[in-house]
C-alpha positions as CSV (number, residue, x, y, z in Angstrom):
1,M,96.0,83.1,92.0
2,T,99.6,81.7,91.9
3,T,99.8,78.6,94.5
4,S,103.8,77.1,94.8
5,T,105.5,75.2,97.5
6,K,108.5,76.1,96.3
7,T,110.6,78.0,99.2
8,S,113.9,80.1,99.0
9,P,116.9,79.1,101.9
10,D,117.6,82.8,101.1
11,L,116.6,86.1,99.6
12,E,118.3,85.3,96.0
13,A,115.3,84.5,94.8
14,V,113.0,87.3,95.9
15,A,115.9,89.6,94.4
16,A,116.0,88.3,91.5
17,A,112.4,88.6,90.9
18,I,112.4,92.0,91.5
19,A,115.2,92.2,89.2
20,E,113.3,90.5,86.7
21,R,110.1,92.4,87.1
22,E,109.3,96.6,87.0
23,R,106.2,97.3,88.2
24,F,104.6,96.3,91.3
25,L,101.7,96.6,94.2
26,L,102.4,95.7,97.7
27,T,100.1,94.8,100.4
28,T,99.7,93.4,103.8
29,H,97.6,91.5,106.2
30,E,94.4,93.2,106.9
31,G,94.4,95.1,110.7
32,P,97.5,95.7,109.4
33,D,100.2,96.2,113.3
34,G,103.5,97.7,113.4
35,D,105.4,94.8,111.4
36,A,103.2,95.0,108.5
37,L,102.9,98.8,108.1
38,G,106.4,99.3,108.8
39,S,107.4,96.3,106.1
40,L,105.4,97.9,103.6
41,L,106.5,101.1,103.6
42,A,110.0,100.2,103.7
43,T,109.6,97.9,100.9
44,H,108.0,100.6,99.0
45,R,111.3,103.0,100.0
46,I,113.7,99.8,98.2
47,L,111.9,99.6,95.3
48,G,111.8,103.1,94.5
49,Q,115.9,103.2,95.1
50,L,116.1,100.5,92.2
51,G,113.6,102.2,90.1
52,K,111.0,100.1,90.3
53,D,107.6,101.7,89.5
54,S,106.1,100.7,93.3
55,V,102.4,101.4,94.6
56,M,101.5,100.4,98.3
57,F,97.6,98.8,98.8
58,L,95.4,98.9,102.1
59,D,92.1,98.7,101.9
60,A,89.8,101.9,103.2
61,K,88.3,100.4,106.1
62,E,91.9,100.1,107.5
63,F,91.6,103.9,108.2
64,P,92.4,105.8,110.4
65,L,95.2,103.6,111.3
66,P,95.2,102.8,115.5
67,L,97.2,106.0,116.7
68,E,100.4,104.6,117.3
69,Y,101.2,104.2,113.6
70,R,99.7,107.5,112.3
71,F,103.0,109.2,112.2
72,L,104.4,106.9,109.2
73,P,104.3,108.4,106.3
74,L,101.5,106.3,104.4
75,T,99.5,108.9,102.9
76,D,100.3,107.6,99.4
77,V,98.9,104.4,100.0
78,F,96.0,103.4,97.5
79,H,92.6,102.5,98.6
80,E,91.7,100.7,95.3
81,G,93.5,99.1,93.0
82,P,95.5,101.3,90.1
83,A,94.3,101.0,86.6
84,D,96.9,99.0,85.5
85,V,96.8,96.5,88.7
86,E,96.5,93.1,86.3
87,A,100.4,94.0,85.1
88,R,101.8,94.4,88.4
89,T,103.3,91.9,90.9
90,L,101.7,91.7,93.7
91,L,104.0,91.8,96.8
92,F,102.4,90.9,99.7
93,L,104.3,91.3,103.1
94,D,104.0,89.6,106.3
95,C,100.6,87.8,105.4
96,G,100.8,83.8,106.3
97,N,97.4,83.6,104.0
98,I,96.2,85.6,101.1
99,D,92.8,85.6,102.6
100,R,93.8,87.7,105.1
101,M,93.8,90.6,102.2
102,P,90.2,89.6,101.6
103,V,90.3,92.0,98.3
104,D,88.7,90.0,95.1
105,F,91.2,91.8,92.7
106,L,94.1,90.5,95.0
107,Q,93.1,87.2,94.7
108,R,92.1,86.3,90.4
109,E,93.7,83.4,88.9
110,G,97.0,83.8,87.4
111,T,98.3,86.7,89.3
112,D,102.4,86.7,89.7
113,I,102.8,86.5,93.9
114,I,106.1,87.5,95.5
115,N,105.3,86.5,99.5
116,I,107.9,87.7,101.8
117,D,106.6,86.5,105.3
118,H,107.7,84.7,108.8
119,H,104.6,83.3,109.8
120,H,105.0,79.7,110.9
121,D,101.5,78.7,109.4
122,N,102.0,80.7,106.1
123,T,100.2,78.6,102.9
124,M,103.0,79.1,100.3
125,F,100.7,81.2,98.2
126,G,103.3,83.0,96.1
127,G,104.8,81.8,93.0
128,V,108.4,83.1,94.5
129,N,108.0,82.7,98.4
130,H,110.8,83.5,101.1
131,V,109.2,82.4,104.5
132,D,112.0,82.5,107.5
133,V,110.4,81.3,111.0
134,D,113.4,82.1,112.7
135,A,112.9,85.7,111.6
136,S,112.2,87.9,114.4
137,S,109.7,89.7,112.2
138,T,109.1,90.4,108.8
139,A,110.6,93.7,108.9
140,E,114.3,92.0,109.9
141,I,113.9,90.2,106.1
142,V,113.4,93.3,104.4
143,F,116.3,94.6,106.4
144,R,118.2,91.7,104.6
145,L,116.8,92.4,101.7
146,A,118.0,95.8,102.0
147,K,121.4,94.9,102.3
148,H,121.4,92.2,100.0
149,V,120.3,94.4,96.9
150,G,122.6,97.4,98.1
151,V,120.2,100.5,98.9
152,E,120.7,102.9,101.2
153,L,119.4,102.7,104.4
154,T,117.8,105.7,104.5
155,P,116.4,107.7,107.3
156,E,112.9,106.9,106.4
157,I,113.7,103.3,106.0
158,A,115.5,102.6,109.2
159,T,112.6,104.3,110.7
160,A,110.2,102.0,108.9
161,L,112.3,98.8,109.8
162,Y,112.9,99.5,113.6
163,V,109.3,100.1,114.1
164,G,108.4,96.4,112.6
165,L,111.4,95.0,114.5
166,I,110.3,97.0,118.2
167,T,106.5,96.4,117.7
168,D,107.2,92.1,117.0
169,T,109.7,91.4,119.3
170,G,107.7,93.5,122.0
171,K,110.0,95.8,122.5
172,F,112.9,93.1,122.6
173,M,111.3,91.2,125.4
174,Y,109.5,88.5,123.4
175,E,111.3,85.1,123.0
176,N,111.9,85.9,119.1
177,T,114.3,88.6,120.4
178,D,117.9,87.4,119.2
179,P,121.5,88.7,119.1
180,A,120.4,89.4,114.9
181,S,117.5,91.8,116.3
182,H,119.9,93.8,118.2
183,R,122.7,93.7,115.6
184,M,119.6,94.8,113.3
185,A,118.8,97.7,115.7
186,A,121.9,98.6,115.9
187,E,122.5,99.4,112.2
188,L,118.8,100.7,112.2
189,I,120.3,103.3,114.9
190,E,123.3,104.0,113.0
191,A,121.3,104.7,109.6
192,G,119.3,107.7,111.6
193,V,116.5,106.3,113.5
194,S,115.5,108.2,116.9
195,V,115.3,105.6,119.2
196,D,113.5,108.2,121.9
197,E,111.2,109.5,119.4
198,I,110.2,106.4,117.9
199,Y,109.1,105.1,121.6
200,R,107.2,108.1,122.6
201,R,105.2,107.8,119.5
202,L,104.5,104.3,119.8
203,Y,104.1,103.6,123.4
204,E,103.9,107.1,125.2
205,R,101.3,109.6,123.3
206,V,98.4,108.1,125.3
207,P,94.9,110.0,124.6
208,I,92.9,110.1,127.4
209,E,90.0,108.1,125.8
210,K,92.2,105.4,125.1
211,A,93.5,105.3,128.6
212,K,89.7,105.3,129.7
213,L,89.1,102.5,126.9
214,V,91.9,100.8,128.4
215,G,90.5,100.9,131.9
216,R,87.2,99.5,130.9
217,A,88.9,96.8,129.4
218,M,90.6,95.8,132.8
219,E,87.1,95.7,134.2
220,N,85.5,93.7,131.9
221,I,88.0,90.7,132.6
222,E,86.6,87.3,133.3
223,R,88.9,84.4,134.3
224,F,88.5,80.7,133.4
225,D,89.6,77.0,134.0
226,S,92.0,77.9,137.1
227,D,92.6,81.4,135.8
228,R,94.7,79.7,133.1
229,L,92.7,81.8,130.3
230,A,92.0,85.4,131.1
231,L,89.4,87.1,128.2
232,T,87.7,90.7,128.4
233,Y,85.4,92.1,126.2
234,V,85.3,95.5,124.2
235,G,81.8,96.6,123.1
236,K,80.1,100.0,121.6
237,A,78.8,100.7,124.7
238,D,82.6,100.8,126.2
239,Y,83.7,102.8,123.0
240,E,80.5,105.3,123.4
241,A,81.4,105.8,127.7
242,T,85.1,106.9,126.6
243,G,84.4,108.9,123.4
244,S,87.1,106.3,122.1
245,S,86.7,103.8,118.7
246,E,88.1,100.4,118.2
247,H,91.1,102.1,116.7
248,L,92.5,102.7,120.1
249,T,92.1,99.2,121.6
250,E,95.9,98.5,120.3
251,G,97.7,97.0,123.4
252,I,95.3,96.3,125.7
253,I,95.9,92.3,125.1
254,D,99.3,92.9,126.6
255,N,97.7,94.0,130.1
256,V,95.6,91.0,130.0
257,R,98.4,88.6,129.3
258,A,100.3,90.4,132.1
259,L,98.1,89.3,135.0
260,E,99.5,86.3,137.3
261,G,98.9,82.9,136.5
262,T,97.7,83.6,132.7
263,L,98.4,81.1,129.9
264,V,96.2,82.3,127.4
265,A,94.7,86.0,126.8
266,G,92.5,87.1,124.6
267,V,90.5,90.6,124.0
268,I,87.3,90.5,122.1
269,R,86.0,94.1,120.5
270,D,83.5,95.2,118.3
271,K,83.9,96.4,115.0
272,P,81.0,99.1,114.8
273,D,82.8,100.4,111.1
274,G,81.7,97.4,109.2
275,G,84.1,94.6,107.2
276,R,83.4,91.2,106.8
277,A,83.2,90.4,110.7
278,A,81.1,91.9,113.6
279,R,84.1,90.9,116.1
280,K,87.5,90.6,116.0
281,V,89.0,88.4,118.3
282,S,93.2,88.7,119.5
283,L,95.2,85.9,121.7
284,R,98.2,85.9,123.1
285,S,100.1,82.5,124.8
286,S,102.0,84.0,127.7
287,D,104.9,81.1,127.8
288,G,104.3,79.0,124.4
289,S,102.4,76.4,125.9
290,V,99.2,76.8,124.0
291,D,99.6,77.2,120.0
292,V,97.4,80.3,119.5
293,S,97.6,80.1,115.7
294,V,96.3,76.8,115.7
295,I,92.9,78.3,117.4
296,A,93.0,81.3,115.1
297,R,92.7,79.1,111.9
298,E,90.0,76.8,113.0
299,Q,88.0,80.5,112.5
300,G,89.5,81.1,109.5
301,G,92.3,83.3,111.0
302,G,96.3,82.8,111.5
303,G,99.3,84.2,113.3
304,H,102.1,82.8,115.3
305,K,102.4,80.2,117.8
306,R,102.1,82.7,120.6
307,A,100.3,85.4,118.6
308,A,97.4,85.5,117.0
309,G,93.7,86.9,115.9
310,F,90.6,86.0,113.5
311,G,87.2,87.6,113.0
312,T,83.6,86.1,113.9
313,D,80.2,87.1,114.0
314,M,80.1,84.9,116.9
315,P,78.4,86.3,120.0
316,Y,80.8,86.8,122.9
317,P,79.5,83.9,124.8
318,E,80.3,81.5,122.3
319,I,83.5,83.0,121.6
320,V,84.3,82.1,125.0
321,E,83.2,79.0,124.9
322,F,85.1,78.2,121.7
323,V,88.3,79.5,122.6
324,R,87.8,77.3,126.0
325,A,87.5,74.4,124.2
326,E,90.6,74.9,122.2
327,V,92.8,76.0,124.7
328,A,91.6,72.9,126.7
329,K,92.0,70.7,124.1
330,Q,96.6,71.7,124.1
331,L,96.7,72.1,127.7
332,D,94.5,68.7,128.9
């Protein structure tokens, strides 16, 4: 694995690195969200326009994707490394730490890596790093890259980027939303994005099983420490009772965070389909007074100041005590 402390103040280093190379393998972090998937797909199409040989990789355990993102055309994603993987440049998108894509062939020594991200805790693990912590999303950086290298913003590229932008800005409601976010949205709409269709696909096509799962998650909420911390647990029994699965838990955290008085919200969910951890913990900070990425890093995870997560084998009561103690460290 190549490591470096080099950063680029603009996209010139990334554009030059892409121009010099011909074959790429694109990937992102495990448990990919809208920004990760949208940036992955858009970059793949951008490289295709540039005449590059590009393949996308996500581990098979990531499928099926959360229901919200299954409309994205990701059927040609590789689940294993291609035969010539050692000759390809690895281009990581929206991945703050190489360990967030825990696949052995991606972490071998001497690998040529380009790292494009906006997480403030990025470990600069690439030979070429472009990490812009002021960007609303990795999709925003990829959008700038597309314009920098002069590719056409096709409706497919624009749609992928819009998914990344709208999900990472919380439908333009989070503090990372700024004038540049809206200007980007305007250009993507001009390029062919159907705003109403994307909104319906992301937020309104809710299966009854998910609605029931959200209901159970709300019933399971516990509040701690003068209601500053709100946690809920979604376990195997909840999946079975509602006929749902872990893949339908997307968005539950937003309901928990919305509770009045909550400074930190968390969803702990079982991962019955396997993986390197028995449970996934998603954390959100309501007003930024707690940096939840600090908490996640204590358990090998990561993320943003206001949105982060980690995997663990700890049982629910131990997770509760861990999170309570870490939140108290920052508030008290």
